[in-house]
N, C-alpha and C positions, 0 to 999 in steps of 0.2 A: 432327306429323307422324312426325318423324323420331325425339321425344324421346322416344315411346311404345313405337318400335321398338326404338331402345335399352336401354329401361324392358325390354322385355319379354327381350330376349337378355340383360341380366343377370341377370335371373331364372332363366332357362334354363339361364344358367352357373352360380350359386350353388348350383341341385340337383344340379349334377356334382361339386363341390369335394369333396376330403378333407381331414381334421381339421387339417393344415397347409397348406391353401391359403387365398385369399381374393381380392377383387376390390379391386384398384389404385385409383387416382384414374383410371387412362387406361381404368376399365371392362376390363382386361384381367385373366386372373387371376397369380397372384402366390405366391410358395412363402416360408414363413418364413425359411426356412434364407438366402436371398438379402436379407435386410433391406441388405446395404451398397453390391448391384450394382445397376447402371442408374439410379444418381442423380447427376445433373449437377454439381449442387451440390456434394454432396459432393466429386467427384471436382477440383472447380474450387478449394475449400477447402484439400483436402488440396494440390494443386499451388502456388499462393500462398503455403502457409506454408512447405514446403518452400524454394520460390526467395525466400523474404522478403520477398514482395510485399505489398502492402495486400489484405484481405479486405473486399469490400462487404459491408454490412449484410443486405442484402434476398438474399445466397448463403448466408450464415450463418442467417437465417431458413429460406431453402428446405431447406436441409439436415436445421434441429431438426423441422419439420412433416414431413419426410419419414421420418424417424426415429418420432416420435411416431405416424404414422400404420402404420408397420412394426411396432412393438412391438407384439407378439401374441402369444395364448396358443392351443394348438391345442384344437379343438372341435369337436365335432360338428356337421356341417356346415357347416366352414368356421371358421378360426381368428378368434377373438374380438381386438380390441383393448383393449390395457391401458393405462389411464390413469398417465403416471409419475408424479403424486401420490400415486395408490394404492399404486403399486410402491415409491416410497421408502422408508417406514417400515420394510420387509421386509428393507432394508440396513442401516438408521439404529438400529434397538433391538440388535440382537445386536452391530454396531461399538462402542455406547455400554456394554453387560453387560459384552463383555470386555473393556473400557480400563476400566472402574469396579473390575471384580473386580481390578485391580493392587494398589493400596492404599488405605488408607482418605480421603487427601487427593483423591485423583483421584476417587475414589467421590463425595465431597462436592461436589467444583467439577461435577462432570456434572449431579449431581442439582441444582444451585441452576439450571445451565446449561438444564436441559430443563424446570425451573417458569418461570423467564425466556420460553422459546422459546416453550412451552403459552399462556403470557399472552397474547404481543406477537401471535402466529397466532391464537387468538382473536378479541382486538380487531380486528385485521385484516381478518379474515372478516369480522366483523359488520359493520364500518366500511365495506367495499367491499360489502355485499352479496352476498358470493359465496357458491355451492355446491360445495362438493367433497368428495372422497371422500377426504381425507385425514387426516381425526380419524378419521371409520367404519375404515378402514385399521390406523390405528395401534391402536385398540381391539383388533381382529382379531386382527395379528400378536402382540401384546402379551400376548393371555391364550394364543395356541399358545405364544411361547417360556416364558411362565409354568408351564406344564404340562408342557410338555416338560423342564425343567431340574427342576420337583419331581419328574417321574416318573424323570428319569435321574440325577439328581445328588445330590439329598437322599436321605440314606440310611434308607431307608423300615423298615430294621430295628428303627428307633426309633420308628417309628408302630406305632399297635394299629390291626389291620382296620377297625373301627369308625371312628376318626378318620378314615381314607383314605377309606371309605365315604360319611361326612358331608360330607367335602368333594368330594367326585364329585357326589353329588345337589345341594347348593348351586350348586357350578358349572353343571351343566347346568340347574337352575332359572331362575339365573341370565342363563342362554344363552337359554332358549326364551323368558322374557317380552320381553328386547330384543328377540329376532327376532321375537315378535308385535308390540312396539312399531313397531317398523319395516315389519312388512305391511300393518299399521291405520292409518299414517300419510295414504294415499290416501284413508281414509273420511271422514279432517277437511275436505275441503278440499270448498267449495261447490258446487262443480261436478260433488262425486261423486255420479250418483245411487243410493239402495240404501233397501231397506225402505220403511217407510210415513212420512209426515210427521210428524215429532212437532206435538201439540197447538199449543206455543207458537211454533210458524212459521210462517210462510206457505205457502201451495201453489206449485208452481213455482217454489223458492226460486233454483234456479241460471239459470233463463233468463226473462225479460219477456213472457209471453204472444206466442210468436214466431210462432203462427198468426194473430194477431188485429190487423188495423191498429190497430182504434178502443181497445183496451187497452194497445197498446204506445206509443201516441201519450200516453195517459191517464199512464202509470208514467213516461215521460220527461218529461211538463210535471211530475208530482207533485217528481220527481228534481231537476229545477229551480228549483222553488219551494221546497224544501228546501234546496237550496245555496244561492239568493242570500237568502236569509232569514236564513240565521245567518252571511253575508258580510255583510251589511247592518245587523245589529243581534244582538249577541251577546247584550247583557241583555237582552232581549227576553223576558217572562215568559211566554209560549208553549211556549219551547224548556226541554226537559226535558234536565238534565245529571245522570248519575248521579254519586255522589259518587266513585266510581273517578277519574271524568275519561275521555272518549274519549281517544284518541292523536289527533296530526295526521290520518294518512290516512281517518278517519271523521268524518262531518260533522254536527252537530249534529241532533236528531230532534226534529219537530214532536209534538205529544200524538198519539196513536193512530196516528202514520203511523209506515210501515216503517223500518227499518234501510237505507242507501243508503251504498255504498262510494264515494267519489270517485275512486281508482285504476279499480276495477273496472267503475265504472256499474252495478252492479246490484243487485237487493234482495237483503240477506243474513239469515240469522237474528239474532237478537238475542243478544247478546255473540261475535259474528264479530266477528274484526282480520283486516286484510290483512297478508301475511307477504310482503315486496318480496324474500326470496331463493327461496321457490317460487312466487313469482306469482300468488297467488290468494289468498281469502278463507280462515279457517281457523274451523271451529266451537270457540266455547268456546276460543280461541289460548291456550296457556299463554306458548311459547314456540318458538324453533326451535333444536332441539340439532344443533350440528352434529357432536356423537360418533356419532349415528345418520343426521344428515344428513337428516333430516327434522322437520316441524313436530307439538308435541305438544298436543296438543287431545280433542276432547270424546272420540273412540273410543279413544284407547290412552291416556289421560293412568293409569288403572290397574295395565295394565301397564309404563307406565312406572316408575310408583312401585313396585310390586312386584319389577323389575328391579334399581334401585337399591337396594332393599331385601336382597335374595339376594345382588348383587354385595358389599354391603358385609360380609355374615358370611362368603361365603366365599374375600373377601380378608383379614380379620382372620385366617381361621381358618388360611386357607393361610399366612400370613408368622410366626403362633404355631409352627404347626406343623415350620415350616423353621429357627425362630430356635431353639427347643428342640432341634432334631436335632443341629444345628452347634456351638451355642453350651451351655456348660455351664447347666444349667437348673436350677431350686429348684420345690419343690411347694407350693402355694398353699392348696389343699385339696383335698377330694374328693366330685366330683358321682355321685351313685347308681354307687359304685364305681370309676368311672372319675378318674383321677388328673388336674388342673387344673396345667399348668406355665407360666413363665414363666421366657426368658432372664435369667440373671445374668451371667454375663461372653465376653463375643464378641471379647474382646481377639485371640487367635489364629486368627481366620476368615482372614487374609489370607496366613498363611504358605502355606495348599495354595489352586490356583487353580482347585478343583471346591469347596471351600468359601466361598471369596472369591467367587464368583458367584451361589452357595446365598443367601448374606448379602445381597449387592447387589439378587437377585429380590427376597425377603423386604424390601427396607427399598423397593423400586420400589411393590411390591404395599400396604406401608403408605401410602405417598405417595398412592397413587390413592383408598385406603381414605379417608385424610382430604378429599380433594376431593370423595368420593362423600358423606360425610356432612354436608358441606355444601352440597352439591345437595338432600339429601333432606330436611335440616332447614330448608330454605328453602322449599320444597314443602309440606310439612307446615304450616309459619305461613302460608304465605297459603291455603292451603287451610282449615285451621281460621279465620281470617276471613272465608270466603267468596267468595273472589277467585281469580283468576290471578295468574300472576306477571307477565302484560302490564299486566293493570289494576292490579297493583299499582305498576307502574315508573311508568304514565301518570297515578297519582292525583296532585292537586294535593297539595303540601308542607303545606300545612293539614292537610288531613286526617290524613296520615303522623303531624305533631304530637300530634294528637288522640289519635291510639291509643296512642302512648308515654305521654301525658300520662295517661290512663286506667291504663295498667300502671303508672306511679308513682303513682299516687292508691290502686291496689289493694295495692301493695308498703307504700306508707307507712304504712296503717292495720294 
């Protein structure tokens, strides 16, 4: 009873908050300007630091938790909490760009460090199945700083209005497609109820007959029989295995029986796979995109491909326009009266900071475009095979070798 009273009181207080106030862990209103006030752990850590005493781990953790809770952004209806992981790229990217603009060697070292850090971070997030906004925030801040540098530092007098308009249109299209990819990702989850059930999927796909005990018991018994039959005899002739090979989280299926996820313990659509990061099965799952912090599946796959394509074109065009503006360009050919230029000599860009940071942003855009080109070509390849990236990675090595053997046989002829 006391809990409901406290909850109703908290809701009443929240309705009276201004944009800079929020409800703290003690259920009392707090202002964002008092982020360092009334924190016993912070006071104790500072006192022991000044007096050269040992700082206990629990006090340090309490101070960090308090700071994380008080790191907020003014918002309508109360200040919203900001994740430190989402805020870090906003400080790291301009610092990296500013240091890289000093000279060529520093730029090369920082670019290589950035590549290594990105690979390590993605592998760590995938290995630990961590859902984080760090990479999504990195994309947002990267786009913001690249647009800022291009519009403010790059000498726009060297560009044609048509080139600037084309870059704006491609960038807007890429942002919109990636936004739709993120927005529609929730509809990929098996638990999402929308529209009509496709013909190749079972009705009531997210829940197993919750209102009828007999149907629920029958589904449970069916699920146990399927799981036990696979565990007892993997080579049974009644077990139907796709050539792609199901992943470990999915059990083998009897002929004519529905798909059943071992983790969710639910009946799932055909070609739906469990995502350990999202914590749910995803319809026609391709992969989990850490850069968008969502799964790519049935409902947002096309938007994802278009987003990659427009991003690739925007990055290549933006880097080319930047490099031909700050370096000595040469004419390649003319297309419909528009000159197509390429940079020739960029040896003097680091003599001026504005030219140096423009060159660094262009190199950064080209580096991202190479990564996006790899992602796009990989998706096109697995789509051409009639598969998804998840199914391709789970495929037995024999099937992959057979695909490459067919390609070698075609080329040799």
